[in-house]
MARKOL-243557 format. One record per residue (C-alpha): residue number from 0; chain; x, y, z. Coordinates in pm, 1 decimal, always signed. Layout:
BEGIN
+-----+--------+----------+----------+----------+
| num | chaine |        X |        Y |        Z |
+-----+--------+----------+----------+----------+
| NUM |      A |        X |        Y |        Z |
...
+-----+--------+----------+----------+----------+
END
This chain:
BEGIN
+-----+--------+----------+----------+----------+
| num | chaine |        X |        Y |        Z |
+-----+--------+----------+----------+----------+
|   0 |      A |   +988.8 |  -1524.5 |   +901.8 |
|   1 |      A |  +1237.4 |  -1388.2 |  +1103.0 |
|   2 |      A |  +1222.0 |  -1063.4 |   +930.6 |
|   3 |      A |   +780.4 |  -1083.8 |  +1025.6 |
|   4 |      A |   +922.3 |  -1164.3 |  +1352.5 |
|   5 |      A |  +1053.3 |   -790.8 |  +1418.8 |
|   6 |      A |   +690.4 |   -696.3 |  +1406.1 |
|   7 |      A |   +596.7 |   -901.8 |  +1675.2 |
|   8 |      A |   +467.4 |   -562.3 |  +1974.0 |
|   9 |      A |   +460.4 |   -800.8 |  +2327.1 |
|  10 |      A |   +140.1 |   -590.1 |  +2492.5 |
|  11 |      A |   +183.1 |   -848.2 |  +2832.1 |
|  12 |      A |   +283.6 |   -665.6 |  +3134.8 |
|  13 |      A |   +366.1 |   -287.7 |  +2970.3 |
|  14 |      A |   +221.9 |     +6.9 |  +3162.9 |
|  15 |      A |    -91.4 |   +160.2 |  +3039.0 |
|  16 |      A |     +9.2 |   +479.6 |  +2798.3 |
|  17 |      A |   +160.0 |   +475.5 |  +2454.5 |
|  18 |      A |   +431.4 |   +357.0 |  +2374.6 |
|  19 |      A |   +635.7 |   +401.9 |  +2065.4 |
|  20 |      A |   +836.7 |   +132.9 |  +1836.6 |
|  21 |      A |  +1070.1 |   +151.5 |  +1498.0 |
|  22 |      A |  +1058.7 |    -11.2 |  +1196.6 |
|  23 |      A |  +1296.8 |    -32.2 |   +830.5 |
|  24 |      A |  +1088.0 |   -153.1 |   +637.8 |
|  25 |      A |  +1312.8 |   -307.5 |   +307.7 |
|  26 |      A |  +1288.2 |   -558.5 |    +45.3 |
|  27 |      A |  +1289.9 |   -782.5 |   +272.9 |
|  28 |      A |   +989.2 |   -732.3 |   +428.0 |
|  29 |      A |   +752.5 |   -777.5 |   +153.5 |
|  30 |      A |   +985.5 |  -1115.4 |    +33.5 |
|  31 |      A |   +874.2 |  -1271.0 |   +373.8 |
|  32 |      A |   +561.4 |  -1180.1 |   +342.0 |
|  33 |      A |   +506.6 |  -1348.6 |    +75.9 |
|  34 |      A |   +399.2 |   -993.1 |   -187.0 |
|  35 |      A |   +592.2 |   -921.9 |   -499.8 |
|  36 |      A |   +408.3 |   -602.1 |   -532.1 |
|  37 |      A |   +761.5 |   -381.6 |   -400.4 |
|  38 |      A |  +1150.3 |   -574.7 |   -432.9 |
|  39 |      A |  +1316.8 |   -259.0 |   -276.1 |
|  40 |      A |  +1190.9 |    -62.1 |    +10.6 |
|  41 |      A |  +1340.2 |   +234.7 |   +202.7 |
|  42 |      A |  +1065.1 |   +312.7 |   +464.5 |
|  43 |      A |  +1089.3 |   +489.3 |   +841.7 |
|  44 |      A |   +789.7 |   +331.3 |   +991.4 |
|  45 |      A |   +654.6 |   +493.0 |  +1323.6 |
|  46 |      A |   +398.2 |   +257.1 |  +1548.3 |
|  47 |      A |   +255.6 |   +411.4 |  +1859.6 |
|  48 |      A |    +85.8 |   +170.5 |  +2068.4 |
|  49 |      A |   -154.1 |   +306.1 |  +2291.6 |
|  50 |      A |   -231.6 |    +80.6 |  +2591.7 |
|  51 |      A |   -580.9 |    +65.8 |  +2794.7 |
|  52 |      A |   -792.9 |   -182.5 |  +2956.4 |
|  53 |      A |   -917.6 |   -461.1 |  +2765.1 |
|  54 |      A |   -759.1 |   -179.5 |  +2418.6 |
|  55 |      A |   -485.9 |   -136.3 |  +2246.1 |
|  56 |      A |   -489.9 |   +142.3 |  +1951.3 |
|  57 |      A |   -223.2 |   +162.7 |  +1693.2 |
|  58 |      A |   -152.9 |   +438.3 |  +1505.8 |
|  59 |      A |   +107.3 |   +417.7 |  +1278.8 |
|  60 |      A |   +326.9 |   +686.9 |  +1038.1 |
|  61 |      A |   +533.5 |   +631.0 |   +723.2 |
|  62 |      A |   +798.3 |   +828.8 |   +504.4 |
|  63 |      A |  +1038.3 |   +677.9 |   +283.6 |
|  64 |      A |  +1029.4 |   +554.5 |    -58.0 |
|  65 |      A |   +955.5 |   +193.5 |   -253.0 |
|  66 |      A |  +1026.1 |    +99.7 |   -646.2 |
|  67 |      A |   +712.8 |    +54.2 |   -809.5 |
|  68 |      A |   +693.2 |    -59.2 |  -1128.1 |
|  69 |      A |   +576.0 |   +247.2 |  -1379.1 |
|  70 |      A |   +253.7 |   +161.8 |  -1558.3 |
|  71 |      A |   +368.5 |   +352.3 |  -1846.3 |
|  72 |      A |   +726.7 |   +235.2 |  -1931.9 |
|  73 |      A |   +697.4 |    -73.7 |  -1695.2 |
|  74 |      A |  +1076.5 |    +33.8 |  -1576.3 |
|  75 |      A |  +1070.0 |    -30.9 |  -1193.2 |
|  76 |      A |  +1180.0 |   +338.0 |  -1043.1 |
|  77 |      A |  +1178.0 |   +515.2 |   -653.8 |
|  78 |      A |   +833.5 |   +621.9 |   -567.4 |
|  79 |      A |   +834.7 |   +885.1 |   -251.1 |
|  80 |      A |   +546.7 |   +764.4 |     -9.5 |
|  81 |      A |   +412.1 |   +951.6 |   +299.7 |
|  82 |      A |   +126.9 |   +874.6 |   +493.3 |
|  83 |      A |    -11.0 |   +826.0 |   +862.1 |
|  84 |      A |   -373.5 |   +598.8 |   +942.8 |
|  85 |      A |   -553.6 |   +574.3 |  +1260.6 |
|  86 |      A |   -755.0 |   +292.4 |  +1405.9 |
|  87 |      A |   -606.5 |    -39.4 |  +1427.1 |
|  88 |      A |   -729.1 |   -220.9 |  +1767.5 |
|  89 |      A |   -638.2 |   -520.1 |  +1847.5 |
|  90 |      A |   -927.5 |   -645.4 |  +2140.5 |
|  91 |      A |   -773.9 |   -848.5 |  +2441.1 |
|  92 |      A |  -1005.4 |  -1075.5 |  +2601.6 |
|  93 |      A |  -1092.3 |  -1071.9 |  +2974.8 |
|  94 |      A |   -996.8 |  -1298.5 |  +3247.1 |
|  95 |      A |  -1318.0 |  -1510.7 |  +3098.3 |
|  96 |      A |  -1207.6 |  -1592.2 |  +2797.0 |
|  97 |      A |  -1506.5 |  -1343.9 |  +2590.1 |
|  98 |      A |  -1399.3 |  -1072.5 |  +2386.6 |
|  99 |      A |  -1569.6 |   -726.0 |  +2330.3 |
| 100 |      A |  -1690.3 |   -721.2 |  +1971.8 |
| 101 |      A |  -1865.4 |   -550.4 |  +1709.1 |
| 102 |      A |  -1938.7 |   -714.8 |  +1472.2 |
| 103 |      A |  -1995.6 |   -387.6 |  +1226.0 |
| 104 |      A |  -1602.4 |   -267.9 |  +1293.0 |
| 105 |      A |  -1376.7 |   -478.9 |  +1046.8 |
| 106 |      A |  -1053.8 |   -295.3 |  +1232.1 |
| 107 |      A |  -1135.4 |   -466.8 |  +1527.3 |
| 108 |      A |   -888.9 |   -818.4 |  +1530.8 |
| 109 |      A |  -1000.6 |  -1047.6 |  +1811.2 |
| 110 |      A |   -697.5 |  -1171.3 |  +2050.1 |
| 111 |      A |   -762.0 |  -1589.7 |  +2237.2 |
| 112 |      A |   -695.6 |  -1597.7 |  +2591.9 |
| 113 |      A |   -319.2 |  -1658.5 |  +2710.7 |
| 114 |      A |   -143.7 |  -1424.3 |  +2368.1 |
| 115 |      A |    +57.6 |  -1176.9 |  +2531.1 |
| 116 |      A |   +199.0 |  -1014.4 |  +2222.3 |
| 117 |      A |     +8.0 |   -947.0 |  +1884.4 |
| 118 |      A |   +189.7 |   -936.0 |  +1491.6 |
| 119 |      A |   +209.7 |   -603.5 |  +1285.3 |
| 120 |      A |   +301.9 |   -738.6 |   +959.0 |
| 121 |      A |    -67.9 |   -780.9 |   +732.8 |
| 122 |      A |   -155.6 |   -442.4 |   +854.0 |
| 123 |      A |   +151.6 |   -261.6 |   +819.5 |
| 124 |      A |   +141.5 |   -438.8 |   +412.1 |
| 125 |      A |   -235.7 |   -283.3 |   +452.9 |
| 126 |      A |   -105.4 |     +5.7 |   +514.6 |
| 127 |      A |   +166.4 |    +48.6 |   +301.2 |
| 128 |      A |    -48.0 |    -51.3 |    +17.2 |
| 129 |      A |   -296.6 |   +234.8 |    +93.5 |
| 130 |      A |    -31.2 |   +451.5 |    +40.3 |
| 131 |      A |    +49.6 |   +384.6 |   -321.6 |
| 132 |      A |   -184.3 |   +518.5 |   -576.2 |
| 133 |      A |   -355.1 |   +293.8 |   -854.5 |
| 134 |      A |   -223.1 |   +467.1 |  -1075.3 |
| 135 |      A |   +188.4 |   +488.4 |  -1062.1 |
| 136 |      A |   +429.6 |   +662.6 |  -1280.1 |
| 137 |      A |   +689.2 |   +782.8 |  -1053.5 |
| 138 |      A |   +824.3 |  +1026.0 |  -1339.7 |
| 139 |      A |   +569.0 |  +1273.8 |  -1379.6 |
| 140 |      A |   +561.2 |  +1265.8 |   -957.8 |
| 141 |      A |   +933.0 |  +1337.6 |  -1009.4 |
| 142 |      A |   +948.0 |  +1498.4 |  -1267.4 |
| 143 |      A |  +1212.4 |  +1329.2 |  -1427.7 |
| 144 |      A |  +1146.8 |  +1154.4 |  -1729.5 |
| 145 |      A |  +1525.0 |  +1050.6 |  -1833.1 |
| 146 |      A |  +1424.0 |   +742.5 |  -1617.5 |
| 147 |      A |  +1164.4 |   +620.0 |  -1814.6 |
| 148 |      A |  +1248.3 |   +266.5 |  -2083.0 |
| 149 |      A |  +1257.4 |   +529.5 |  -2402.2 |
| 150 |      A |  +1220.2 |   +164.1 |  -2630.9 |
| 151 |      A |   +864.5 |   +109.7 |  -2466.7 |
| 152 |      A |   +785.2 |   +464.4 |  -2449.7 |
| 153 |      A |   +829.1 |   +459.2 |  -2841.4 |
| 154 |      A |   +672.6 |   +160.0 |  -2926.0 |
| 155 |      A |   +344.0 |   +302.3 |  -2724.0 |
| 156 |      A |   +389.1 |   +609.3 |  -2940.4 |
| 157 |      A |   +388.0 |   +370.2 |  -3283.6 |
| 158 |      A |    +81.7 |   +181.8 |  -3130.7 |
| 159 |      A |   -136.6 |   +457.5 |  -3086.7 |
| 160 |      A |    -51.0 |   +609.3 |  -3406.8 |
| 161 |      A |   -140.5 |   +313.0 |  -3620.9 |
| 162 |      A |   -431.4 |   +299.7 |  -3393.3 |
| 163 |      A |   -561.9 |   +645.3 |  -3512.6 |
| 164 |      A |   -479.4 |   +614.2 |  -3879.7 |
| 165 |      A |   -693.3 |   +269.7 |  -3879.6 |
| 166 |      A |   -930.9 |   +436.1 |  -3707.4 |
| 167 |      A |   -958.6 |   +721.6 |  -3966.0 |
| 168 |      A |  -1004.9 |   +495.8 |  -4250.0 |
| 169 |      A |  -1246.5 |   +281.5 |  -4111.5 |
| 170 |      A |  -1579.7 |   +389.7 |  -4258.5 |
| 171 |      A |  -1829.9 |   +267.2 |  -3968.2 |
| 172 |      A |  -1593.1 |   +521.2 |  -3793.1 |
| 173 |      A |  -1633.2 |   +773.2 |  -4136.1 |
| 174 |      A |  -2014.0 |   +727.2 |  -4109.2 |
| 175 |      A |  -2009.0 |   +809.5 |  -3703.1 |
| 176 |      A |  -1837.2 |  +1142.8 |  -3768.5 |
| 177 |      A |  -2079.7 |  +1198.4 |  -4058.3 |
| 178 |      A |  -2333.8 |  +1173.3 |  -3792.8 |
| 179 |      A |  -2180.3 |  +1398.7 |  -3553.5 |
| 180 |      A |  -2111.6 |  +1685.8 |  -3799.6 |
| 181 |      A |  -2474.3 |  +1688.2 |  -3943.5 |
| 182 |      A |  -2603.2 |  +1696.4 |  -3533.3 |
| 183 |      A |  -2405.1 |  +2038.7 |  -3490.3 |
+-----+--------+----------+----------+----------+
END
């Protein structure tokens, strides 16, 4: 839990304006938050908090490397990450305890009265997840196929060849192929 406490940002008593915070996101962060998506990470995260009136705005920028499981060969490989996000808002309550709510905006987090800091760990996790593509094949990004698990790739190519051979000998596929050829 101590790891996540680093992501507490106090705002009570801060002057209005911009405040910059930097974080090093490592595998310990993902372990502490309870996700097994990434075991290792070396990310630099810069958070700019704009304090003004009853609203706090956070801009996040991350750059570094995550270790992700390759969707092709299942090896855990480094994957370069870089990106920005804007528009994460935290709305403070006014002195009467009422919040300025806009029900359509899901990016607004409402804080109860008396809160003097906000923990942004969950938002950091969501931001980092948004930077990772759906299909992760790091060797295509880096151009280095030597890191791929050769044994798994050989098994996959063997399965593909066996499926192709099976499809060609199946009479249903032959009948469909004939229909296609007759149409042309």
